[in-house]
C-alpha positions in Angstrom: 17.9 -17.6 15.0 20.0 -14.8 16.5 22.0 -14.5 13.3 18.8 -14.2 11.2 17.7 -11.4 13.5 20.9 -9.5 12.9 20.9 -10.3 9.2 17.6 -8.4 8.7 19.7 -5.2 8.8 22.6 -6.5 6.8 24.0 -4.6 3.8 24.2 -7.9 2.0 20.9 -8.4 0.2 21.4 -12.2 0.1 21.6 -12.3 3.9 18.5 -10.1 4.3 16.6 -12.3 1.8 17.6 -15.5 3.8 16.6 -13.8 7.1 13.3 -12.8 5.7 12.6 -16.4 4.6 13.4 -17.6 8.1 11.2 -14.9 9.6 8.3 -15.9 7.3 8.8 -19.7 8.0 9.8 -19.8 11.7 9.4 -16.2 12.9 8.0 -15.6 16.4 7.7 -12.4 18.5 11.5 -12.0 18.6 11.4 -11.1 14.9 8.9 -8.3 15.1 11.0 -5.4 16.4 14.1 -6.3 14.3 11.9 -6.6 11.3 10.3 -3.3 11.9 13.7 -1.7 12.5 15.0 -3.1 9.3 11.9 -1.9 7.4 12.4 1.6 8.8 16.1 1.7 7.9 15.8 0.4 4.4 15.3 2.4 1.3 12.5 1.5 -1.1 13.3 -1.8 -2.9 11.9 -5.3 -3.3 13.2 -6.5 0.0 11.6 -3.5 1.8 8.3 -4.4 0.1 8.7 -8.0 1.3 9.3 -6.7 4.8 6.2 -4.6 4.5 4.1 -7.5 3.3 5.4 -9.6 6.2 4.7 -6.9 8.8 1.3 -6.3 7.5 0.3 -10.0 7.8 1.6 -10.9 11.2 -0.7 -13.2 13.2 1.3 -12.8 16.5 -0.6 -11.0 19.2 2.6 -9.5 20.6 2.9 -7.5 17.4 0.3 -5.1 18.6 2.3 -3.9 21.6 5.5 -3.7 19.5 3.7 -1.5 16.8 2.1 0.7 19.5 5.5 1.2 21.2 7.0 2.1 17.8 4.3 4.8 17.3 5.7 6.5 20.4 9.3 6.1 19.4 10.9 9.0 17.4 13.1 6.5 15.6 10.0 5.2 13.8 8.4 8.6 13.2 9.1 8.5 9.5 7.2 5.2 9.1 4.3 6.0 11.5 1.8 5.8 8.6 3.1 2.3 7.8 2.9 1.2 11.4 -0.7 2.4 11.6 -1.4 0.4 8.4 0.3 -2.7 9.9 -1.9 -2.4 12.9 -5.0 -2.3 10.8 -4.0 -5.0 8.3 -3.1 -7.4 11.1 -6.5 -6.9 12.6 -5.5 -5.1 15.8 -8.0 -2.5 17.1 -5.9 -0.7 19.7 -9.1 0.0 21.7 -7.1 0.8 24.8 -4.6 3.1 23.1 -6.9 5.3 20.9 -5.3 8.5 22.3 -1.9 7.4 21.0 -3.4 6.4 17.6 -5.2 9.8 17.5 -2.1 11.7 18.5 0.0 10.1 15.8 -2.6 10.4 13.1 -3.3 14.0 13.8 0.4 14.9 13.9 1.1 13.6 10.5 0.3 14.1 6.8 -2.6 13.0 4.7 -1.6 9.3 4.6 -0.9 9.1 8.3 -4.3 10.7 9.1 -6.0 8.3 6.7 -4.4 5.3 8.2 -5.3 6.5 11.7 -8.9 7.2 10.8 -9.2 3.8 9.2 -7.8 2.1 12.3 -10.0 4.0 14.7 -13.2 3.4 12.7 -12.8 -0.3 13.1 -13.1 -0.1 16.9 -16.5 -1.3 18.0 -16.3 -0.8 21.8 -14.0 0.7 24.5 -13.7 0.4 28.2 -11.1 3.0 29.0 -13.0 6.3 29.5 -9.8 8.3 30.2 -8.2 7.1 26.9 -11.3 7.9 24.8 -11.7 11.4 26.4 -8.0 12.1 25.7 -8.4 10.9 22.1 -11.4 13.3 21.7 -9.4 16.2 23.1 -6.5 15.5 20.7 -8.8 15.3 17.7 -10.6 18.4 18.8 -7.3 20.3 19.0 -6.4 19.1 15.5 -9.8 20.3 14.2 -9.1 23.7 15.6 -5.6 23.9 14.1 -5.6 25.8 10.8 -2.4 24.1 9.8 -4.2 20.8 9.8 -6.7 21.8 7.2 -5.5 19.2 4.7 -6.3 16.3 7.1 -9.6 17.8 8.4 -11.9 15.2 6.8 -10.0 12.4 8.5 -9.9 14.1 11.8 -13.7 14.8 11.5 -14.2 11.1 10.9 -12.1 10.2 13.9 -13.9 12.7 16.0 -17.3 11.3 15.0 -16.3 7.7 15.7 -14.6 8.6 19.0 -17.8 10.4 20.1 -19.9 7.4 19.2 -17.5 5.2 21.2 -17.7 7.6 24.2 -21.5 7.6 24.0 -21.5 3.8 24.1 -19.7 3.9 27.5 -22.7 5.4 29.3 
């Protein structure tokens, strides 16, 4: 198992392919971060696509925390849109970390904003008032930033949904 974790980042494609098969067949929470790290480090190819498919279909609850930690880690900054997409496609709602999702979505490009808005819009209820208020402040700041004009429709959608969630707390 340990060798398969290391082989995910191997330069030898045959080793990577074998490690991906093991991750798909017998993978547990130990595979999540190494798989995400390998995905982030790999250039576009069929093996990266396979990693993307696997990361987007995880049914391991521990993946949510790993993905959320990755959003706050500068080493994964270049794949933040992908991480937001993984969270959504795995069915995680991140209802207690909406400020982080909002911050990452509003700090990125069109795709990152779209993925963040999609993730936020699937949240049905929240319990952390401080987090929702912080998310609203971040979205409000992005709305007021002229440099973020290209993502404004997504930020507006986030803001509307965050307001609705905040109203539901009362």
